[in-house]
C-alpha positions in Angstrom: 295.5 0.0 147.2 298.0 -2.1 145.3 295.4 -4.4 143.8 296.5 -7.3 141.7 295.9 -7.6 137.9 296.2 -10.6 135.6 295.5 -8.8 132.3 298.0 -6.1 131.7 295.3 -4.0 130.1 293.7 -3.6 133.6 296.6 -1.7 135.0 296.4 1.2 132.5 296.0 4.2 134.7 295.4 2.7 138.1 298.8 1.1 138.7 300.7 4.1 137.3 298.7 6.6 139.3 298.9 4.5 142.5 302.7 3.9 142.2 303.4 7.5 141.6 301.3 8.7 144.5 302.7 6.1 146.9 306.4 6.0 146.3 307.5 9.1 144.5 308.5 11.1 147.5 310.2 8.4 149.5 312.7 7.4 146.8 313.9 10.7 145.5 316.0 11.9 148.4 318.9 12.6 146.1 317.7 15.2 143.6 320.5 14.4 141.2 319.6 10.8 141.1 316.0 11.5 140.0 315.0 8.0 141.2 311.3 8.0 140.1 310.4 5.3 137.7 308.2 2.2 137.7 310.7 -0.5 138.4 308.2 -3.3 138.9 305.3 -2.4 136.7 306.1 -4.7 133.8 306.7 -7.6 136.2 303.4 -7.2 138.0 301.6 -7.0 134.7 303.1 -10.2 133.4 302.7 -12.2 136.5 300.4 -10.7 139.2 300.7 -13.7 141.4 304.5 -13.3 141.7 306.2 -12.5 145.0 306.6 -8.8 145.0 309.0 -7.7 147.7 310.1 -4.4 146.2 307.3 -2.1 145.4 309.3 1.1 144.8 309.9 3.6 142.1 313.5 4.0 141.3 316.0 4.4 138.4 315.8 7.4 136.1 313.1 9.9 135.2 313.7 9.1 131.5 312.6 5.5 132.2 309.5 6.7 134.0 308.6 8.9 131.1 309.2 6.0 128.7 306.9 3.7 130.6 304.2 6.4 131.0 304.2 7.1 127.2 303.5 3.4 126.4 301.0 2.5 129.1 299.3 5.7 130.1 297.3 6.6 127.0 294.1 6.6 129.0 295.3 8.5 132.1 293.8 11.8 132.8 294.0 13.2 136.3 295.8 11.7 139.2 294.1 13.3 142.2 295.6 12.9 145.6 294.7 14.5 149.0 297.1 12.8 151.3 300.6 13.8 152.4 302.4 11.5 150.0 303.8 14.4 148.0 305.4 16.1 150.9 308.9 17.1 150.1 308.6 16.4 146.5 310.2 18.8 144.1 307.4 20.3 142.1 309.7 20.9 139.2 310.1 17.1 138.7 306.3 16.7 138.5 306.1 19.5 135.9 308.9 17.8 133.9 307.0 14.5 134.0 303.9 16.3 132.8 305.7 18.1 130.0 307.6 15.0 128.8 304.4 13.0 128.6 302.7 15.7 126.5 300.6 16.5 129.5 298.8 13.2 129.4 299.4 13.1 133.1 298.2 15.9 135.4 299.2 15.6 139.0 297.1 17.7 141.4 297.9 18.5 145.0 295.2 19.1 147.5 294.1 19.9 151.0 294.6 17.3 153.7 293.6 17.3 157.3 297.2 16.7 158.4 298.7 19.5 160.4 302.1 19.0 158.9 301.0 19.5 155.3 303.4 21.8 153.4 302.0 25.2 152.5 304.0 25.5 149.4 301.9 22.8 147.6 299.1 23.9 145.4 296.0 25.0 147.3 292.5 23.5 147.0 291.4 26.7 145.2 293.9 26.0 142.4 292.6 22.5 142.0 289.0 23.6 142.2 289.5 26.2 139.5 291.4 23.8 137.2 288.8 21.1 137.5 285.9 23.5 137.2 287.4 25.0 134.0 288.0 21.5 132.5 284.7 20.1 133.5 282.8 23.1 132.1 284.7 22.9 128.9 283.9 19.2 128.6 280.2 19.8 129.3 280.0 22.5 126.6 281.9 20.7 123.9 280.9 17.1 124.7 284.4 16.0 123.6 285.1 14.0 126.7 288.8 14.5 126.3 289.4 14.3 130.1 290.1 10.6 130.5 290.4 9.8 134.3 291.3 6.3 135.3 290.4 6.8 139.0 290.0 9.5 141.6 291.6 9.1 145.0 292.5 8.1 147.5 290.6 10.9 149.1 291.2 11.3 152.8 287.9 12.4 154.3 287.7 13.2 158.0 284.6 15.4 157.8 282.4 15.6 154.7 281.0 18.8 156.0 284.4 20.5 156.2 284.5 23.4 153.8 287.5 22.2 151.8 286.6 18.5 151.8 283.0 19.3 150.8 284.1 21.3 147.8 286.6 18.6 146.7 283.9 16.0 147.0 281.6 18.2 144.9 284.3 18.6 142.2 285.0 14.8 142.2 281.3 14.0 142.0 280.8 16.3 139.0 283.9 14.8 137.5 282.4 11.3 137.9 279.1 12.3 136.4 280.8 13.4 133.2 282.5 10.0 133.0 280.0 7.6 134.4 281.9 4.7 135.9 285.1 6.5 136.9 286.0 5.0 140.3 286.4 7.3 143.4 288.4 5.9 146.3 287.3 7.2 149.7 289.3 6.7 152.9 287.6 7.7 156.1 290.1 6.0 158.4 288.4 5.3 161.7 285.6 7.9 161.0 283.1 5.2 160.0 280.2 7.3 161.4 280.6 9.6 158.4 279.9 6.8 155.9 276.1 7.2 155.8 276.4 10.8 154.8 278.7 9.9 151.9 276.5 7.1 150.8 273.6 9.5 150.7 275.7 12.0 148.7 276.2 9.5 145.9 272.7 8.1 146.1 271.8 9.5 142.6 274.1 6.9 141.0 273.6 4.3 143.8 277.2 4.8 144.7 278.4 2.8 141.6 282.2 2.8 141.3 282.6 4.3 144.7 285.2 2.4 146.7 285.4 2.7 150.5 288.7 1.9 152.1 287.8 -0.2 155.2 290.1 -0.8 158.1 287.8 -2.5 160.6 284.6 -3.9 159.1 283.6 -5.7 162.3 283.7 -4.8 166.0 285.3 -6.8 168.8 282.2 -8.9 169.1 282.6 -9.9 165.4 279.5 -8.0 164.4 279.5 -6.0 161.2 279.6 -2.3 161.8 276.3 -0.5 161.1 278.1 1.8 158.6 279.2 -1.3 156.6 275.6 -2.5 156.6 274.5 0.9 155.4 276.9 0.7 152.4 275.8 -2.8 151.5 272.0 -2.1 151.8 271.9 1.4 150.3 274.4 1.4 147.5 276.2 -0.6 144.9 279.6 0.6 146.1 282.8 -1.5 146.7 284.6 -2.3 149.9 288.4 -2.4 149.8 289.9 -4.3 152.7 293.5 -3.5 153.7 295.6 -6.2 155.2 298.1 -4.0 157.0 296.9 -1.2 159.2 299.8 1.3 159.7 298.3 2.6 162.9 299.1 -0.6 164.7 302.6 0.5 165.5 301.4 3.7 167.1 298.9 1.8 169.3 301.7 0.3 171.5 304.9 2.1 170.6 307.8 0.1 171.9 305.7 -3.0 172.5 306.1 -5.0 169.3 304.5 -8.1 170.8 301.3 -6.2 171.7 301.2 -4.7 168.2 301.7 -8.1 166.6 298.8 -9.5 168.6 296.5 -6.7 167.4 297.7 -7.4 163.9 296.7 -11.1 164.3 293.3 -10.1 165.6 292.9 -7.8 162.6 293.7 -10.6 160.1 291.2 -12.9 161.8 288.5 -10.2 161.6 289.2 -9.7 157.9 289.0 -13.4 157.1 285.8 -13.6 159.0 284.3 -10.7 157.1 285.4 -12.1 153.7 283.8 -15.4 154.5 280.6 -13.6 155.5 280.5 -11.7 152.3 281.1 -14.9 150.2 278.3 -16.6 152.1 275.9 -13.7 151.3 276.9 -13.7 147.7 278.5 -10.3 147.9 282.1 -11.2 146.9 281.6 -9.2 143.7 281.8 -6.0 145.8 285.1 -6.8 147.6 288.6 -5.7 146.8 291.6 -6.7 148.9 294.9 -4.8 149.2 298.2 -5.0 151.1 297.7 -1.5 152.3 301.4 -1.1 151.8 302.6 2.3 150.7 306.4 2.1 151.3 309.0 -0.6 151.2 309.7 0.0 154.8 306.2 -1.1 155.7 306.9 -4.5 154.2 310.0 -4.9 156.3 308.2 -3.7 159.4 305.5 -6.3 159.1 307.8 -9.1 157.8 305.6 -9.0 154.7 306.6 -10.7 151.4 304.6 -8.6 148.9 301.4 -9.9 147.6 302.0 -13.4 148.9 300.8 -12.1 152.2 297.3 -11.8 150.8 297.3 -15.5 150.1 298.8 -16.6 153.3 296.8 -14.3 155.6 293.5 -13.7 154.0 292.7 -16.0 151.1 294.3 -19.3 152.0 291.8 -22.1 151.7 289.4 -20.3 149.5 288.4 -21.7 146.0 290.6 -20.5 143.2 287.6 -19.0 141.5 286.9 -16.8 144.5 290.6 -15.8 144.8 290.6 -14.8 141.1 287.4 -12.8 141.5 288.8 -10.9 144.5 292.2 -10.2 143.0 291.5 -9.9 139.3 287.8 -9.9 138.2 286.6 -7.3 140.6 289.3 -4.7 140.0 289.0 -5.4 136.3 285.3 -4.7 136.1 285.9 -1.5 138.2 289.0 -0.2 136.5 288.1 -1.1 132.9 285.0 0.9 133.1 286.0 3.0 130.1 286.2 0.0 127.8 282.8 -1.2 128.9 281.1 2.0 127.8 279.4 1.6 124.5 279.9 4.1 121.7 277.0 6.6 121.6 274.7 5.8 118.6 274.9 8.4 115.8 272.1 10.9 115.8 269.8 10.3 112.9 270.4 12.7 110.0 267.5 15.1 109.5 265.6 14.4 106.2 262.8 16.2 104.4 260.3 15.1 101.7 259.7 16.5 98.3 256.0 17.5 98.0 255.9 16.4 94.3 258.0 13.3 93.8 257.8 12.1 97.4 261.5 11.6 97.6 263.4 11.9 100.9 266.6 14.0 100.9 269.4 14.9 103.3 269.3 18.3 104.9 272.3 19.3 102.8 270.4 18.7 99.6 269.3 21.8 97.7 265.7 22.7 98.7 263.2 24.9 97.0 260.3 26.2 99.2 257.0 27.4 98.0 253.7 27.9 100.0 255.1 25.9 103.0 256.1 23.0 100.7 259.5 21.7 99.9 260.8 20.6 96.5 263.9 18.9 95.4 264.2 20.7 92.1 262.6 23.5 90.1 261.1 20.8 87.9 259.1 19.3 90.8 258.1 22.8 91.9 256.9 23.6 88.4 255.0 20.3 88.1 253.2 21.0 91.4 252.4 24.5 90.3 250.8 23.2 87.1 248.5 21.2 89.4 247.5 24.3 91.2 249.6 23.3 94.3 246.8 20.8 95.0 
């Protein structure tokens, strides 16, 4: 999900959240080193088309806190259901939260993975926290919860008790902040997509992003589930260049894995061309799919340049900019696109005698179901017999 940005304003929230969730656990082996900061954030913001080989969080926690304080003014919840936090010292997360004046809240959740660590916070903790905050926001109307995005939610079965409750919480969260993106990753369980599309039908699936691994079958036909998204919603599709399951397909047979990777690239290019021909490029996002630096080395990748070389080469520059910049901008700058709510009209009342209009706060004299702005007007009307 490391989508590119040209305007540094776009990355508020999304980049920070994504980098924390992806790299925090893998680069803090030495607890004394506290290597968790955003090493490349500024560089990506200044030049999104640069060759990014090192996508890691390193250096010192103080540097991380410094960066977060300056660029995360609109971050609310970073919600993650994957195993990316496994092995992470929770005290470090608490310290990050405290030092950023709790502008960042990192939540841990249920995941279908069998090796998930039991010491992480349970789904019930998250559910209670979100329920409390959501109810408070709905009662007060203050909208102080400022999410940037929700996800990436790993969904294997939308009917699973825990996943269903998490989806409910996220859906309520999105309704409070209309436009807040939710990233859904169903892996290879594409058969579950229609039920998710129907779940978000009330909002036509706006700002819902489906992480797609294989949009077409081996006959180069678009999967029915993808058709269902395109025809029944306004959701986005995020295509990932690297599929980390490739290595497990043919363990020990790198040539075979590379061949499957080439086939995957061909399919993605074919699908992108089809979407462009159908005028649907405004619903596409593209991503490396890289989570850790080791993945770049394994695939021989050279950062974001791989997106150009493998997927976008030969496309008009306008299309490239739309896929890498404009689409994520329109999705992730949703908060800035919201208009201020118009002020409610101030209640006014009329004086029965002088016909003047006055604010509700103005002193009012009442007599025989009539309102008067002063005793003088009341006396004048009385002299007329209240006619």
